[in-house]
MARBA-3410 file (N, C-alpha, C, O; in Angstrom, 1 decimal):
116
3.1,-5.8,10.8,2.6,-6.8,10.4,3.4,-7.7,9.3,2.8,-8.8,8.9 ~ 4.5,-7.3,8.9,6.2,-8.2,7.9,6.3,-8.3,8.6,6.1,-7.5,9.5 ~ 7.1,-10.0,8.5,7.8,-11.1,9.6,8.7,-10.3,9.3,8.6,-9.4,8.5 ~ 10.2,-10.9,10.2,11.3,-9.7,10.0,12.6,-11.3,10.6,12.9,-12.1,11.5 ~ 12.9,-11.1,9.7,14.7,-12.1,9.5,15.4,-11.2,11.4,15.5,-10.1,11.9
15.8,-12.6,11.6,16.9,-11.7,13.3,17.6,-11.8,13.1,17.9,-11.2,14.2 ~ 18.9,-12.0,12.6,20.9,-12.6,13.1,21.4,-12.2,13.9,21.6,-11.0,13.9 ~ 21.7,-12.7,14.7,22.7,-12.5,16.3,23.6,-14.1,15.4,23.4,-15.2,15.0 ~ 25.2,-12.6,15.8,26.8,-12.7,15.7,27.9,-12.1,16.2,28.4,-11.1,15.7 ~ 28.1,-12.9,17.3,29.2,-12.7,18.3,28.4,-11.4,19.3,28.9,-10.4,19.9
27.5,-11.5,19.1,26.5,-10.0,19.9,26.2,-9.7,19.8,25.6,-9.2,20.7 ~ 26.0,-9.1,18.1,25.7,-8.3,17.8,24.3,-9.1,16.5,24.6,-9.9,15.6 ~ 22.7,-8.4,16.8,22.1,-8.1,16.6,21.5,-7.8,14.6,21.4,-6.6,14.3 ~ 21.2,-8.3,14.0,20.8,-7.9,12.5,19.5,-7.7,11.9,19.1,-8.8,11.6 ~ 18.8,-6.9,11.7,17.3,-7.7,11.8,16.9,-6.9,10.3,17.2,-5.7,10.3
16.4,-7.2,9.1,15.4,-7.8,7.6,14.5,-7.9,8.2,14.1,-8.5,9.1 ~ 14.1,-6.5,7.1,11.9,-6.6,6.9,11.9,-7.0,5.5,10.9,-7.4,5.0 ~ 13.4,-7.1,4.6,12.7,-6.6,3.1,14.8,-8.1,3.1,15.6,-8.9,3.6 ~ 14.3,-7.4,2.0,15.2,-8.7,0.8,16.8,-8.1,0.8,17.1,-7.0,0.5 ~ 17.8,-9.2,1.3,19.2,-8.5,1.7,20.6,-10.1,1.4,20.7,-11.3,1.6
21.0,-9.4,1.0,22.2,-10.7,0.9,22.9,-10.6,2.0,22.8,-9.4,2.4 ~ 24.0,-11.5,3.1,24.9,-11.2,3.9,26.3,-12.3,4.0,26.3,-13.2,4.8 ~ 27.2,-12.1,3.4,27.9,-12.2,3.3,29.3,-12.3,4.9,29.9,-11.4,5.4 ~ 29.3,-13.5,5.2,30.4,-13.7,6.3,31.8,-14.1,5.7,32.0,-14.4,4.5 ~ 32.5,-13.9,6.6,34.0,-14.4,6.4,35.1,-13.1,6.7,35.1,-12.0,7.2
36.3,-14.2,6.0,37.3,-13.0,7.3,37.9,-12.0,6.3,39.1,-12.1,6.5 ~ 37.6,-11.1,5.4,37.4,-10.3,4.9,37.1,-9.4,5.2,36.0,-9.5,5.8 ~ 37.7,-7.8,5.1,36.9,-6.5,6.4,35.7,-6.3,5.4,34.5,-6.4,5.8 ~ 36.0,-6.1,4.2,34.3,-6.0,2.7,33.5,-7.0,3.2,32.6,-7.3,2.4 ~ 33.4,-7.6,4.1,32.7,-8.6,4.6,31.6,-8.0,5.6,32.0,-7.7,6.7
29.9,-8.0,5.4,29.0,-7.6,6.4,29.3,-8.8,7.7,29.4,-8.3,8.8 ~ 29.5,-10.3,7.6,29.6,-9.8,9.8,31.4,-10.5,9.2,31.9,-11.4,8.4 ~ 31.6,-9.9,9.9,34.1,-10.6,9.3,34.7,-11.1,11.0,35.1,-10.4,12.0 ~ 34.6,-12.8,10.8,35.1,-13.2,11.4,36.8,-14.1,11.0,37.3,-15.0,10.3 ~ 37.1,-12.9,12.1,39.1,-12.9,12.3,39.5,-14.3,12.5,40.0,-14.5,13.6
39.5,-15.4,11.8,40.3,-16.3,12.3,41.1,-16.9,11.6,41.2,-16.4,10.4 ~ 41.8,-17.8,11.9,42.6,-18.2,10.0,42.0,-20.0,9.7,42.4,-20.7,8.9 ~ 40.9,-20.3,10.7,39.4,-21.1,9.7,39.1,-20.9,9.2,39.1,-21.8,8.3 ~ 38.3,-19.1,8.7,37.3,-18.8,7.9,38.3,-18.5,7.0,39.3,-17.9,7.2 ~ 37.6,-19.3,5.4,38.2,-18.5,4.8,37.3,-16.3,4.0,36.5,-15.6,4.6
37.9,-16.3,2.9,37.8,-14.8,2.8,36.2,-14.4,2.8,35.6,-13.7,3.6 ~ 35.8,-15.1,1.8,34.1,-15.3,1.9,33.9,-15.7,1.9,33.5,-15.8,0.7 ~ 33.1,-17.2,3.1,32.9,-17.8,3.5,31.6,-18.2,3.1,31.2,-18.6,2.0 ~ 30.9,-18.1,4.0,29.2,-17.8,3.7,28.9,-17.7,3.2,29.7,-18.1,2.4 ~ 26.9,-17.0,1.9,26.2,-16.2,2.4,24.5,-16.4,2.7,23.6,-17.2,2.3
24.5,-15.3,3.5,23.2,-15.8,3.6,22.5,-14.8,2.6,22.9,-13.7,2.3 ~ 20.6,-15.7,1.9,20.0,-14.8,1.4,18.9,-14.6,2.3,18.6,-15.3,3.2 ~ 18.3,-13.3,1.9,17.0,-13.4,2.6,16.4,-12.5,2.7,16.9,-11.4,3.0 ~ 14.7,-12.9,2.3,14.0,-12.4,1.5,12.4,-12.7,2.7,11.7,-13.6,2.4 ~ 12.2,-12.1,3.7,11.7,-12.1,4.5,10.2,-12.6,4.3,9.3,-11.9,3.8
9.9,-14.3,4.9,10.7,-14.8,6.0,11.4,-15.6,5.5,12.2,-16.1,6.4 ~ 11.6,-16.1,4.3,12.8,-17.2,3.5,14.6,-16.8,4.2,15.3,-15.8,4.1 ~ 14.9,-17.7,4.8,16.4,-17.9,5.2,17.0,-18.6,4.3,17.1,-19.8,4.7 ~ 17.9,-18.4,2.6,18.6,-19.6,2.8,20.5,-19.0,2.8,21.1,-17.9,2.6 ~ 20.8,-20.4,3.0,22.4,-20.0,3.2,23.9,-20.7,2.0,23.9,-22.0,2.0
24.3,-20.3,1.7,25.3,-21.0,1.2,26.9,-20.7,1.5,27.5,-19.7,1.8 ~ 27.3,-22.0,1.4,29.2,-22.0,1.6,29.4,-21.6,0.5,28.9,-22.0,-0.5 ~ 30.1,-20.7,0.7,30.8,-20.4,-0.8,32.2,-21.0,-1.0,33.3,-20.7,-1.3 ~ 31.6,-22.4,-0.5,33.6,-23.4,-1.3,34.6,-22.8,0.4,35.9,-22.6,0.5 ~ 34.0,-22.6,1.1,35.4,-22.1,2.1,36.1,-23.2,2.1,35.5,-23.9,1.3
37.2,-23.9,2.6,37.8,-24.5,3.0,37.7,-25.1,4.3,38.4,-26.0,4.3 ~ 36.9,-24.9,5.4,36.6,-25.7,6.4,34.9,-25.7,6.7,34.3,-26.1,7.7 ~ 34.4,-25.4,5.7,33.4,-25.2,4.8,32.2,-24.7,6.5,32.6,-24.1,7.5 ~ 30.7,-25.3,6.4,29.8,-24.3,7.7,29.0,-25.1,7.3,28.8,-25.6,6.3 ~ 28.6,-25.2,8.7,27.7,-25.8,10.0,26.4,-25.5,9.8,26.3,-24.6,9.0
25.7,-25.8,10.0,23.9,-25.4,10.1,23.4,-26.4,11.3,22.6,-27.2,11.0 ~ 23.7,-26.4,12.6,22.5,-27.1,13.5,23.8,-28.7,13.4,23.5,-29.8,13.2 ~ 25.4,-28.0,13.7,26.2,-29.1,13.5,26.5,-30.3,12.5,27.3,-31.2,12.7 ~ 25.4,-30.0,11.1,26.0,-30.5,10.2,26.4,-29.8,8.9,26.3,-28.6,8.6 ~ 27.1,-30.8,8.3,27.6,-29.8,6.8,26.4,-29.4,5.7,25.5,-30.1,5.1
26.8,-27.9,5.9,25.8,-27.3,4.5,26.0,-26.9,3.3,26.6,-25.9,2.8 ~ 25.3,-28.1,3.0,25.9,-28.4,1.8,24.9,-27.7,0.6,23.7,-27.8,0.7 ~ 25.6,-26.9,-1.0,24.6,-26.6,-1.7,24.0,-24.8,-0.9,24.5,-23.8,-0.5 ~ 22.4,-25.4,-1.1,21.6,-24.4,-0.8,20.9,-24.4,0.2,19.8,-24.5,-0.4 ~ 20.6,-24.3,1.7,20.0,-25.1,3.0,19.0,-23.8,2.8,19.1,-22.6,2.3
18.0,-24.6,3.3,16.8,-23.7,3.9,17.2,-23.2,5.2,17.6,-24.1,6.0 ~ 17.2,-21.9,5.9,17.4,-21.6,6.9,15.9,-22.0,8.2,14.9,-22.7,7.8 ~ 15.9,-21.8,9.0,14.4,-21.9,9.9,14.7,-20.7,11.1,15.7,-20.0,11.3 ~ 13.5,-20.8,11.9,13.5,-20.2,13.4,14.1,-21.1,14.2,13.5,-22.1,14.6 ~ 15.4,-20.9,14.5,16.0,-20.9,16.0,17.6,-22.3,15.1,18.4,-22.9,15.8
17.5,-22.3,14.0,18.8,-22.3,13.5,19.8,-22.2,14.1,19.7,-21.5,15.1 ~ 21.1,-22.8,13.9,22.0,-22.4,14.3,23.4,-22.4,13.4,24.0,-23.4,13.1 ~ 23.6,-21.6,13.1,25.4,-21.8,11.5,26.8,-21.3,12.2,27.2,-20.4,12.9 ~ 27.5,-22.7,11.7,28.9,-22.2,12.8,30.0,-22.3,11.4,30.4,-23.1,10.6 ~ 30.5,-20.3,11.7,31.4,-20.7,10.6,33.0,-20.6,11.8,33.1,-20.0,12.9
33.7,-21.1,11.2,34.5,-21.1,11.8,34.3,-20.9,13.5,33.3,-21.4,13.8 ~ 34.9,-20.2,14.8,34.4,-20.4,16.1,33.3,-20.0,16.5,32.8,-20.2,17.6 ~ 32.6,-18.9,15.1,31.4,-18.1,15.3,30.0,-18.7,15.2,29.7,-19.3,14.2 ~ 29.2,-18.6,16.1,27.5,-19.3,16.0,27.3,-18.3,15.7,27.7,-17.2,16.1 ~ 26.3,-18.7,14.6,25.0,-17.6,13.9,23.8,-17.9,14.8,23.8,-19.2,14.9
22.7,-17.3,15.5,21.7,-17.7,14.9,20.4,-16.7,14.8,20.2,-15.5,15.1 ~ 19.6,-17.6,14.3,19.2,-17.1,13.4,16.7,-17.7,13.7,15.9,-18.6,13.8 ~ 16.7,-15.9,13.8,15.4,-16.3,14.4,14.0,-15.3,13.2,14.1,-14.1,12.8 ~ 13.1,-15.9,13.1,12.2,-15.8,11.8,10.8,-15.3,13.2,10.2,-16.1,13.9 ~ 10.5,-13.1,13.3,9.0,-13.0,14.1,8.5,-13.0,13.2,9.0,-12.4,12.1
6.9,-13.7,13.3,6.3,-13.0,13.0,5.1,-12.1,13.1,4.0,-12.5,12.7 ~ 5.2,-11.2,13.6,5.1,-10.1,14.1,3.5,-9.8,13.7,3.5,-9.1,12.7 ~ 2.3,-10.3,14.2,1.2,-9.8,13.7,0.2,-10.9,13.4,-1.0,-10.7,13.4 ~ 0.9,-12.7,13.1,0.0,-13.9,12.5,0.7,-14.6,13.7,1.7,-14.4,14.4 ~ -0.7,-15.7,13.4,-0.1,-16.4,14.9,0.2,-17.4,14.4,0.3,-18.2,15.3
0.6,-18.2,13.2,1.2,-19.0,13.0,1.5,-18.4,11.5,1.3,-17.3,11.1 ~ 2.3,-20.2,10.5,2.5,-19.3,9.6,1.8,-19.1,7.8,2.0,-18.6,6.7 ~ 0.6,-20.0,8.7,-0.8,-20.5,7.6,-1.4,-19.1,7.7,-1.7,-18.8,6.5 ~ -1.6,-18.1,8.6,-1.9,-17.1,8.4,-1.0,-16.1,7.9,-1.5,-15.4,6.9 ~ 0.7,-15.7,8.4,1.5,-15.8,7.0,0.6,-16.1,5.3,0.2,-15.4,4.4
0.5,-17.5,5.7,0.8,-17.1,3.8,-0.9,-16.9,3.4,-1.3,-16.7,2.2 ~ -1.7,-17.1,4.5,-3.3,-16.2,3.7,-3.2,-14.5,3.6,-3.9,-13.8,2.8 ~ -2.1,-14.1,4.6,-1.5,-12.6,3.9,-0.9,-12.2,2.8,-1.2,-11.2,2.1 ~ -0.2,-12.9,2.9,1.0,-13.1,1.2,-0.4,-13.6,0.2,-0.4,-12.8,-0.7 ~ -1.1,-14.3,0.1,-1.9,-14.4,-1.0,-3.1,-13.3,-1.4,-3.3,-13.0,-2.6
-3.8,-12.9,-0.4,-4.2,-11.6,-0.2,-3.8,-10.6,-0.9,-4.3,-10.0,-1.8 ~ -2.1,-10.4,-0.2,-1.8,-9.3,-1.5,-1.3,-9.4,-3.5,-1.6,-8.9,-4.6 ~ -0.5,-10.7,-2.8,-0.9,-11.3,-4.4,-1.6,-11.0,-5.4,-1.3,-10.7,-6.6 ~ -2.8,-11.0,-4.8,-4.0,-11.4,-5.6,-4.3,-9.0,-5.8,-5.3,-8.3,-6.1 ~ -3.7,-8.9,-5.5,-4.5,-7.6,-4.7,-3.3,-6.8,-6.5,-3.7,-6.0,-7.4
-2.4,-7.2,-6.2,-0.6,-7.0,-7.5,-1.2,-6.3,-8.9,-0.5,-6.0,-9.9
END
């Protein structure tokens, strides 16, 4: 019943059902490495807390595009959004398994909060 965030980059699928930060860049220590001279060492950061996904450009030289538009500041991402880092396109999908729509998810989360 938990929402899942799926990130697809360069044919690789990453699935998250809990909070995670994901760094994209040219540096080998990044979670997703883009080996291209137009990509900064630490280019951008995904902040994932299913079902929410946020993107922040890390002051990269060439910027980060969200659905072909420059991503400035913190950008909230939605199901189906495309993020471009240099030559790589990163697809974001949010799976609300077991929920008919977001209102069901909201009701479920509200119910869980009331019991904590």
